[in-house]
KOLDOMI-202712 format. One record per residue (C-alpha): residue number from 1; x, y, z. Coordinates in pm, 1 decimal, padded with zeros to 6 digits. Layout:
REM KOLDOMI-202712
[site NUM; [X; Y; Z]]
...
***
This chain:
REM KOLDOMI-202712
[site 1; [-00000.5; 00007.8; 00012.3]]
[site 2; [00156.6; 00330.8; -00086.2]]
[site 3; [00151.7; 00606.2; 00162.8]]
[site 4; [00072.9; 00948.0; 00039.0]]
[site 5; [00342.2; 01228.4; 00109.1]]
[site 6; [00229.8; 01481.5; 00382.5]]
[site 7; [00079.6; 01807.2; 00275.5]]
[site 8; [00321.5; 02051.6; 00425.3]]
[site 9; [00281.5; 02336.4; 00181.3]]
[site 10; [00046.9; 02531.2; -00029.8]]
[site 11; [00241.7; 02378.6; -00353.3]]
[site 12; [00181.4; 02036.8; -00198.3]]
[site 13; [-00215.3; 02118.2; -00190.7]]
[site 14; [-00189.1; 02207.3; -00555.3]]
[site 15; [-00006.5; 01887.1; -00645.4]]
[site 16; [-00266.0; 01678.3; -00467.4]]
[site 17; [-00565.9; 01871.7; -00607.6]]
[site 18; [-00434.7; 01790.2; -00934.7]]
[site 19; [-00487.4; 01427.2; -00835.8]]
[site 20; [-00815.5; 01470.4; -00682.0]]
[site 21; [-00992.2; 01685.5; -00914.6]]
[site 22; [-01098.6; 01578.2; -01257.1]]
[site 23; [-00822.0; 01703.9; -01484.4]]
[site 24; [-01033.5; 01880.9; -01717.0]]
[site 25; [-01164.7; 02102.1; -01408.0]]
[site 26; [-00816.1; 02139.6; -01248.6]]
[site 27; [-00684.5; 02255.1; -01586.8]]
[site 28; [-00967.4; 02499.3; -01633.4]]
[site 29; [-00922.0; 02641.6; -01292.2]]
[site 30; [-00563.6; 02678.8; -01364.0]]
[site 31; [-00552.8; 02766.9; -01704.6]]
[site 32; [-00842.3; 02974.9; -01784.6]]
[site 33; [-00758.1; 03222.9; -01476.2]]
[site 34; [-00430.4; 03269.6; -01618.1]]
[site 35; [-00495.7; 03456.5; -01946.8]]
[site 36; [-00399.3; 03318.8; -02306.7]]
[site 37; [-00042.9; 03264.1; -02257.7]]
[site 38; [-00008.3; 03246.5; -01864.2]]
[site 39; [00224.1; 03534.8; -01889.3]]
[site 40; [00082.6; 03774.8; -01643.0]]
[site 41; [-00015.9; 03500.2; -01397.3]]
[site 42; [00338.8; 03375.1; -01427.7]]
[site 43; [00492.4; 03725.8; -01372.9]]
[site 44; [00279.1; 03749.6; -01028.9]]
[site 45; [00470.9; 03437.0; -00912.5]]
[site 46; [00779.4; 03526.0; -01057.0]]
[site 47; [00769.4; 03904.9; -00924.7]]
[site 48; [00729.0; 03757.2; -00550.8]]
[site 49; [00992.5; 03531.1; -00606.5]]
[site 50; [01228.3; 03825.1; -00716.9]]
[site 51; [01183.7; 04023.4; -00403.2]]
[site 52; [01408.9; 03907.4; -00107.8]]
[site 53; [01346.1; 03906.8; 00261.6]]
[site 54; [01621.5; 04065.3; 00467.3]]
[site 55; [01684.7; 03865.9; 00806.1]]
[site 56; [01746.8; 04058.1; 01118.4]]
[site 57; [01889.1; 03908.8; 01468.8]]
[site 58; [01898.6; 03948.7; 01827.3]]
[site 59; [01551.9; 04132.3; 01813.4]]
[site 60; [01350.6; 03942.1; 02093.5]]
[site 61; [01096.7; 03799.2; 01879.1]]
[site 62; [00956.0; 03557.3; 02145.0]]
[site 63; [00624.1; 03728.9; 02153.4]]
[site 64; [00481.5; 03782.0; 01828.1]]
[site 65; [00140.9; 03915.3; 01675.8]]
[site 66; [-00022.8; 03825.1; 01355.6]]
[site 67; [-00352.0; 04014.4; 01410.7]]
[site 68; [-00465.3; 04323.1; 01238.9]]
[site 69; [-00770.8; 04536.2; 01135.5]]
[site 70; [-00917.7; 04588.4; 00835.3]]
[site 71; [-01193.8; 04847.9; 00790.9]]
[site 72; [-01220.3; 04853.4; 01161.1]]
[site 73; [-01258.3; 04445.3; 01189.2]]
[site 74; [-00994.5; 04269.9; 01376.7]]
[site 75; [-00885.8; 03979.8; 01207.5]]
[site 76; [-00631.8; 03692.4; 01358.2]]
[site 77; [-00412.5; 03717.1; 01060.3]]
[site 78; [-00362.5; 03943.1; 00731.2]]
[site 79; [-00462.6; 03641.6; 00512.8]]
[site 80; [-00807.1; 03667.0; 00371.1]]
[site 81; [-01017.0; 03462.7; 00141.7]]
[site 82; [-01040.9; 03632.8; -00223.3]]
[site 83; [-01395.8; 03626.9; -00422.7]]
[site 84; [-01349.5; 03316.4; -00630.8]]
[site 85; [-01653.4; 03165.6; -00816.6]]
[site 86; [-01850.9; 02849.5; -00773.0]]
[site 87; [-01669.0; 02672.8; -00502.4]]
[site 88; [-01880.8; 02370.4; -00553.9]]
[site 89; [-01661.4; 02267.6; -00860.5]]
[site 90; [-01413.0; 02189.4; -00586.7]]
[site 91; [-01631.1; 02036.9; -00311.9]]
[site 92; [-01994.0; 01995.4; -00266.8]]
[site 93; [-02012.5; 02239.7; 00063.8]]
[site 94; [-01840.2; 02502.2; -00151.1]]
[site 95; [-01846.1; 02839.3; -00020.5]]
[site 96; [-02033.4; 02711.0; 00284.3]]
[site 97; [-01704.7; 02514.3; 00379.9]]
[site 98; [-01458.9; 02793.2; 00286.9]]
[site 99; [-01675.0; 03034.6; 00514.8]]
[site 100; [-01660.4; 02826.2; 00822.2]]
[site 101; [-01291.5; 02767.9; 00758.5]]
[site 102; [-01235.5; 03135.7; 00737.0]]
[site 103; [-01425.0; 03188.2; 01074.8]]
[site 104; [-01216.1; 02909.7; 01237.1]]
[site 105; [-00904.4; 03096.9; 01120.3]]
[site 106; [-01042.2; 03441.2; 01241.5]]
[site 107; [-01033.4; 03597.9; 00903.8]]
[site 108; [-01249.6; 03748.5; 00638.7]]
[site 109; [-01403.9; 03565.3; 00324.4]]
[site 110; [-01523.2; 03751.3; 00030.5]]
[site 111; [-01836.4; 03606.7; -00142.0]]
[site 112; [-01831.0; 03624.6; -00533.4]]
[site 113; [-02137.8; 03733.9; -00700.4]]
[site 114; [-02096.9; 03392.5; -00902.8]]
[site 115; [-02100.8; 03173.2; -00576.2]]
[site 116; [-02256.8; 02823.7; -00574.5]]
[site 117; [-02445.5; 02913.0; -00267.8]]
[site 118; [-02680.8; 03239.2; -00206.5]]
[site 119; [-02572.6; 03531.2; -00015.7]]
[site 120; [-02796.9; 03430.1; 00261.5]]
[site 121; [-02696.9; 03081.9; 00287.3]]
[site 122; [-02330.3; 03146.5; 00305.3]]
[site 123; [-02415.2; 03408.6; 00575.7]]
[site 124; [-02606.9; 03166.4; 00784.0]]
[site 125; [-02312.2; 02912.5; 00763.4]]
[site 126; [-02056.6; 03168.9; 00847.3]]
[site 127; [-01864.7; 03201.7; 01173.4]]
[site 128; [-01679.9; 03508.2; 01107.5]]
[site 129; [-01707.0; 03840.5; 00895.0]]
[site 130; [-01785.4; 03815.8; 00522.4]]
[site 131; [-01754.7; 04074.6; 00251.4]]
[site 132; [-01953.3; 04072.9; -00052.3]]
[site 133; [-01808.7; 04105.6; -00420.9]]
[site 134; [-02021.4; 04274.4; -00662.7]]
[site 135; [-02022.6; 04287.6; -01033.7]]
[site 136; [-02201.3; 04580.1; -01172.1]]
[site 137; [-02448.2; 04476.1; -01409.8]]
[site 138; [-02598.2; 04618.0; -01730.0]]
[site 139; [-02940.7; 04596.9; -01521.3]]
[site 140; [-02915.3; 04849.1; -01225.5]]
[site 141; [-03199.9; 04688.0; -01061.0]]
[site 142; [-03029.7; 04366.8; -01038.9]]
[site 143; [-02715.0; 04519.3; -00903.3]]
[site 144; [-02913.3; 04706.2; -00644.2]]
[site 145; [-03080.8; 04395.4; -00553.7]]
[site 146; [-02774.1; 04206.1; -00482.0]]
[site 147; [-02623.9; 04509.1; -00295.0]]
[site 148; [-02935.6; 04534.9; -00046.6]]
[site 149; [-02950.4; 04148.8; -00007.3]]
[site 150; [-02575.7; 04156.8; 00114.2]]
[site 151; [-02632.3; 04460.5; 00373.9]]
[site 152; [-02948.6; 04293.3; 00521.5]]
[site 153; [-02755.7; 03954.4; 00547.6]]
[site 154; [-02498.7; 04111.8; 00763.1]]
[site 155; [-02202.5; 04160.6; 00510.8]]
[site 156; [-01958.8; 04425.7; 00625.0]]
[site 157; [-01813.1; 04546.8; 00333.7]]
[site 158; [-01872.4; 04563.9; -00058.0]]
[site 159; [-01598.1; 04482.9; -00287.5]]
[site 160; [-01660.7; 04607.7; -00650.6]]
[site 161; [-01455.9; 04424.6; -00923.9]]
[site 162; [-01353.1; 04668.7; -01191.2]]
[site 163; [-01089.0; 04484.0; -01392.2]]
[site 164; [-01288.4; 04245.7; -01602.6]]
[site 165; [-01579.5; 04422.0; -01729.7]]
[site 166; [-01684.0; 04156.5; -01978.8]]
[site 167; [-01374.5; 04233.2; -02205.8]]
[site 168; [-01109.0; 03968.3; -02175.2]]
[site 169; [-00947.7; 03737.0; -02397.2]]
[site 170; [-01098.5; 03368.7; -02469.0]]
[site 171; [-00809.5; 03241.9; -02660.0]]
[site 172; [-00722.1; 02956.6; -02426.0]]
[site 173; [-01073.5; 02840.7; -02391.9]]
[site 174; [-01141.5; 02857.1; -02766.3]]
[site 175; [-00792.8; 02689.0; -02858.9]]
[site 176; [-00868.0; 02401.3; -02617.6]]
[site 177; [-01240.5; 02395.0; -02634.8]]
[site 178; [-01314.9; 02438.2; -02278.3]]
[site 179; [-01678.3; 02344.0; -02188.4]]
[site 180; [-01824.1; 02527.4; -01867.9]]
[site 181; [-01960.9; 02281.7; -01607.3]]
[site 182; [-02319.1; 02172.8; -01673.9]]
[site 183; [-02409.6; 02174.5; -01322.0]]
[site 184; [-02280.1; 02524.5; -01261.4]]
[site 185; [-02574.6; 02712.5; -01096.7]]
[site 186; [-02529.9; 03081.2; -01001.8]]
[site 187; [-02750.6; 03063.9; -00679.3]]
[site 188; [-02749.2; 03457.8; -00618.6]]
[site 189; [-02982.9; 03476.5; -00922.9]]
[site 190; [-03234.9; 03199.2; -00830.7]]
[site 191; [-03563.5; 03341.1; -00742.2]]
[site 192; [-03496.5; 03709.2; -00888.1]]
[site 193; [-03794.9; 03783.4; -01117.2]]
[site 194; [-03602.0; 03998.4; -01386.3]]
[site 195; [-03555.7; 03931.9; -01761.3]]
[site 196; [-03236.7; 03840.9; -01892.9]]
[site 197; [-03069.6; 03719.6; -01557.1]]
[site 198; [-02697.2; 03599.7; -01585.8]]
[site 199; [-02631.7; 03237.4; -01605.9]]
[site 200; [-02336.5; 03035.7; -01664.7]]
[site 201; [-02344.4; 03092.0; -02047.9]]
[site 202; [-02370.2; 03474.7; -02060.1]]
[site 203; [-02225.2; 03585.6; -01723.2]]
[site 204; [-01947.8; 03798.6; -01853.9]]
[site 205; [-02160.9; 03963.7; -02109.8]]
[site 206; [-02412.0; 04105.3; -01867.9]]
[site 207; [-02122.6; 04343.9; -01692.4]]
[site 208; [-02168.6; 04714.3; -01732.9]]
[site 209; [-01889.7; 04824.4; -01937.5]]
[site 210; [-01983.5; 05175.3; -01950.5]]
[site 211; [-01915.6; 05184.6; -01575.5]]
[site 212; [-01727.4; 05476.2; -01458.1]]
[site 213; [-01608.7; 05659.4; -01150.7]]
[site 214; [-01938.5; 05869.7; -01106.5]]
[site 215; [-02129.1; 05537.7; -01068.6]]
[site 216; [-01970.3; 05503.6; -00741.0]]
[site 217; [-02192.9; 05767.1; -00607.0]]
[site 218; [-02493.5; 05592.3; -00719.0]]
[site 219; [-02356.1; 05259.7; -00565.3]]
[site 220; [-02292.5; 05431.9; -00230.3]]
[site 221; [-02651.2; 05559.4; -00217.8]]
[site 222; [-02747.7; 05204.8; -00196.8]]
[site 223; [-02565.6; 05097.4; 00139.8]]
[site 224; [-02396.5; 05201.7; 00443.8]]
[site 225; [-02127.6; 04923.0; 00380.9]]
[site 226; [-01763.3; 05044.8; 00311.9]]
[site 227; [-01656.9; 05015.1; -00051.6]]
[site 228; [-01353.1; 04838.0; -00165.8]]
[site 229; [-01250.8; 04846.3; -00525.4]]
[site 230; [-01071.4; 04540.3; -00654.3]]
[site 231; [-00866.8; 04551.1; -00981.4]]
[site 232; [-00636.7; 04877.3; -00926.6]]
[site 233; [-00324.8; 04849.7; -01117.7]]
[site 234; [-00185.4; 05201.6; -01132.3]]
[site 235; [-00104.5; 05487.1; -00916.7]]
[site 236; [-00351.5; 05710.4; -01120.7]]
[site 237; [-00655.1; 05479.4; -01056.6]]
[site 238; [-00566.4; 05434.0; -00689.7]]
[site 239; [-00555.6; 05838.7; -00649.6]]
[site 240; [-00909.6; 05847.8; -00833.0]]
[site 241; [-01006.6; 05581.9; -00556.2]]
[site 242; [-00945.0; 05818.3; -00256.3]]
[site 243; [-01084.5; 06125.5; -00461.2]]
[site 244; [-01414.2; 05917.0; -00464.8]]
[site 245; [-01409.3; 05850.5; -00118.3]]
[site 246; [-01337.9; 05443.8; -00139.6]]
[site 247; [-01242.4; 05309.4; 00169.1]]
[site 248; [-01015.3; 05003.4; 00055.5]]
[site 249; [-00873.7; 04905.1; -00265.1]]
[site 250; [-00720.3; 04558.5; -00414.5]]
[site 251; [-00407.6; 04572.1; -00617.9]]
[site 252; [-00510.1; 04279.7; -00827.8]]
[site 253; [-00488.7; 04197.0; -01212.5]]
[site 254; [-00757.7; 03917.9; -01167.2]]
[site 255; [-00476.6; 03631.7; -01137.4]]
[site 256; [-00326.8; 03718.9; -01439.5]]
[site 257; [-00693.9; 03658.4; -01599.0]]
[site 258; [-00797.4; 04022.4; -01742.6]]
[site 259; [-00510.1; 04143.4; -01948.5]]
[site 260; [-00196.5; 03989.8; -02080.5]]
[site 261; [00134.9; 04165.7; -02041.1]]
[site 262; [00076.8; 04341.1; -01714.8]]
[site 263; [00323.0; 04382.0; -01430.1]]
[site 264; [00306.2; 04134.7; -01111.8]]
[site 265; [00100.6; 04293.1; -00858.8]]
[site 266; [00377.2; 04298.9; -00607.0]]
[site 267; [00555.3; 04510.3; -00854.0]]
[site 268; [00271.7; 04787.8; -00864.0]]
[site 269; [00227.8; 04778.9; -00484.6]]
[site 270; [00468.1; 05048.6; -00394.3]]
[site 271; [00325.0; 05310.4; -00615.0]]
[site 272; [-00038.8; 05245.3; -00521.5]]
[site 273; [00054.0; 05275.0; -00149.7]]
[site 274; [00222.7; 05599.2; -00200.1]]
[site 275; [-00044.3; 05738.3; -00422.6]]
[site 276; [-00307.4; 05634.7; -00159.0]]
[site 277; [-00117.9; 05758.7; 00156.1]]
[site 278; [-00348.4; 05694.9; 00467.6]]
[site 279; [-00675.5; 05785.8; 00271.0]]
[site 280; [-00767.5; 05425.7; 00210.2]]
[site 281; [-00658.8; 05084.6; 00283.0]]
[site 282; [-00441.1; 04876.1; 00044.4]]
[site 283; [-00473.6; 04519.7; 00009.8]]
[site 284; [-00305.5; 04274.4; -00269.3]]
[site 285; [-00375.9; 03946.1; -00437.1]]
[site 286; [-00193.8; 03748.2; -00706.9]]
[site 287; [00047.5; 03489.1; -00672.4]]
[site 288; [00069.9; 03436.6; -00275.9]]
[site 289; [00169.0; 03086.6; -00206.0]]
[site 290; [00404.6; 03094.1; 00107.0]]
[site 291; [00374.6; 03286.5; 00410.3]]
[site 292; [00704.0; 03478.7; 00300.6]]
[site 293; [00510.7; 03629.5; 00009.0]]
[site 294; [00248.3; 03737.9; 00288.1]]
[site 295; [00540.2; 03920.3; 00456.2]]
[site 296; [00677.1; 04073.5; 00134.5]]
[site 297; [00338.6; 04214.0; 00061.9]]
[site 298; [00295.8; 04380.7; 00415.4]]
[site 299; [00644.6; 04515.7; 00394.3]]
[site 300; [00554.0; 04708.4; 00074.3]]
[site 301; [00246.1; 04859.1; 00220.9]]
[site 302; [-00033.6; 04598.9; 00196.4]]
[site 303; [-00256.9; 04584.6; 00496.2]]
[site 304; [-00367.8; 04230.3; 00427.9]]
[site 305; [-00336.7; 03986.7; 00122.4]]
[site 306; [-00614.0; 03781.1; -00058.5]]
[site 307; [-00544.2; 03402.1; -00165.5]]
[site 308; [-00738.1; 03276.8; -00453.0]]
[site 309; [-00651.2; 02967.3; -00617.0]]
[site 310; [-00535.5; 02780.9; -00298.1]]
[site 311; [-00899.5; 02799.7; -00190.4]]
[site 312; [-01010.2; 02550.7; -00468.2]]
[site 313; [-00706.9; 02339.4; -00371.4]]
[site 314; [-00776.9; 02314.0; 00003.4]]
[site 315; [-01144.5; 02231.5; -00086.6]]
[site 316; [-01073.7; 01987.5; -00332.3]]
[site 317; [-00830.5; 01801.7; -00111.3]]
[site 318; [-01001.5; 01808.8; 00217.6]]
[site 319; [-01324.7; 02018.5; 00217.9]]
[site 320; [-01359.8; 02249.8; 00495.6]]
[site 321; [-01072.2; 02075.1; 00699.0]]
[site 322; [-00833.4; 02131.4; 00373.3]]
[site 323; [-00912.6; 02470.8; 00392.2]]
[site 324; [-00847.7; 02510.6; 00737.1]]
[site 325; [-00511.3; 02362.4; 00677.8]]
[site 326; [-00436.5; 02585.7; 00398.2]]
[site 327; [-00476.8; 02898.6; 00615.6]]
[site 328; [-00287.3; 02756.6; 00895.2]]
[site 329; [-00006.1; 02663.2; 00686.0]]
[site 330; [00033.5; 03037.5; 00552.5]]
[site 331; [-00014.8; 03158.3; 00899.1]]
[site 332; [00240.6; 02948.5; 01049.5]]
[site 333; [00505.1; 03018.8; 00758.7]]
[site 334; [00415.7; 03398.9; 00789.9]]
[site 335; [00486.8; 03346.0; 01186.3]]
[site 336; [00815.2; 03200.5; 01127.6]]
[site 337; [00925.5; 03436.2; 00871.2]]
[site 338; [00854.9; 03730.4; 01089.6]]
[site 339; [01065.5; 03575.9; 01370.9]]
[site 340; [01361.6; 03534.8; 01138.8]]
[site 341; [01308.4; 03887.7; 01011.7]]
[site 342; [01304.0; 04023.2; 01351.6]]
[site 343; [00945.9; 04170.4; 01331.8]]
[site 344; [00728.9; 04113.1; 01628.6]]
[site 345; [00401.5; 04272.1; 01476.8]]
[site 346; [00255.9; 04256.2; 01122.1]]
[site 347; [00139.0; 04605.4; 01181.5]]
[site 348; [00489.4; 04707.3; 01204.8]]
[site 349; [00627.3; 04569.0; 00863.3]]
[site 350; [00813.9; 04806.5; 00669.1]]
[site 351; [01015.0; 04807.3; 00332.4]]
[site 352; [01337.5; 04798.5; 00512.5]]
[site 353; [01234.6; 04406.6; 00553.1]]
[site 354; [01280.4; 04334.7; 00175.4]]
[site 355; [01542.9; 04402.1; -00108.3]]
[site 356; [01372.8; 04477.4; -00413.4]]
[site 357; [01503.7; 04376.3; -00779.3]]
[site 358; [01727.4; 04638.5; -00953.0]]
[site 359; [01911.8; 04640.8; -01274.2]]
[site 360; [02161.8; 04394.7; -01155.3]]
[site 361; [01919.8; 04144.7; -01065.4]]
[site 362; [01612.7; 04173.7; -01312.1]]
[site 363; [01795.1; 03908.7; -01496.5]]
[site 364; [01705.2; 03677.1; -01188.2]]
[site 365; [01335.7; 03762.7; -01205.8]]
[site 366; [01347.0; 03670.7; -01567.5]]
[site 367; [01508.7; 03328.6; -01498.0]]
[site 368; [01255.4; 03251.1; -01221.6]]
[site 369; [00980.3; 03317.6; -01492.6]]
[site 370; [01130.7; 03090.4; -01724.9]]
[site 371; [01201.7; 02810.2; -01489.5]]
[site 372; [00827.7; 02842.0; -01376.3]]
[site 373; [00706.2; 02841.2; -01716.0]]
[site 374; [00925.3; 02541.5; -01800.2]]
[site 375; [00752.6; 02344.6; -01510.1]]
[site 376; [00397.5; 02446.1; -01659.6]]
[site 377; [00507.9; 02309.1; -02004.6]]
[site 378; [00647.8; 01972.1; -01845.3]]
[site 379; [00311.7; 01935.3; -01649.9]]
[site 380; [00114.5; 02013.4; -01949.1]]
[site 381; [-00058.6; 02346.5; -01864.2]]
[site 382; [00125.8; 02529.6; -02154.3]]
[site 383; [00177.7; 02391.9; -02500.9]]
[site 384; [00533.2; 02407.6; -02666.5]]
[site 385; [00397.9; 02697.4; -02902.0]]
[site 386; [00291.0; 02896.4; -02573.4]]
[site 387; [00601.3; 02829.9; -02391.9]]
[site 388; [00822.7; 02953.4; -02676.3]]
[site 389; [00592.8; 03255.5; -02727.8]]
[site 390; [00623.0; 03325.9; -02347.9]]
[site 391; [01005.6; 03275.2; -02347.2]]
[site 392; [01031.6; 03546.9; -02649.2]]
[site 393; [00838.5; 03787.0; -02447.8]]
[site 394; [01050.6; 03733.1; -02123.0]]
[site 395; [01370.9; 03765.9; -02340.1]]
[site 396; [01275.4; 04086.0; -02528.9]]
***
């Protein structure tokens, strides 16, 4: 009888999920949410790897605190669950299991508009705070219904996604003929009596592509929940967030899903933090796989981080217990990294904890990206043509 290797890291969970999930589903979750050539997704990971931590010694780290506050809500660690759609693809309990795991870890889960369970069902199951992620639909009545339901159900913040408003490349899906899950039901739209409701076939086509900054005023008129904008990738847009009174923003490129050829989110973070100052809280997602990644993000000014794909890996491998373990691993790794870097409180993380790439070691970042891409090729996530195309971009 073969004994399975222990699951000690998030990459371990990724590898095990590849064994437990139907391969077509695993590949869809990994590849579809990585853009046509996987460049932006790979760059998220490589950019984090290129930043190095600076250990400090003899600093008395016998007592360390990982707790922090986001929008006035205390959480036990700065690691939160990003809004990711239809968790039932990974486990029957889906978002219910994820919400319970987040509550057990003392952190926040952000529920996707495209969830397998409804706003109310997840709120009833949750044991901790919830945020609601909103797509702004062409039908404003539908948008208003969702916002009001989230507030009534006790969600503590509204996260508006702005980086994927129906305009994205479907090259990879078209090339490999991905088929959406036949059983995928978007529970938040069940029972709403409006024409042309979103479904699994037209979901992205229903977003309001004419959305602009002035629409935030209308959105704010609907709710007392603080508003967080997800998908900020420039200092210019970060400044506009503060001008329009947004309480928080997420530096995010949709997991490398929205646009090819963009910077890794950790590369963008410093300019966004500088542009915002103390006028709004800044969070980040994209490529976080280790507790050391979390510390790098905190050092460069993020208040907290979101994880996305690891949610599916944890749920697929072990349901609620698997998701709890994913959060536990990241928390423990962060705690160890803090101790070795002489940091006793996550709220005191500062840029001196990291060494940023410069002209002399940009080559290292490129090699990291090439190495990761070669692994994707070996594992079958990239074709030879895609790998060669990505290699050409990196060497330009």
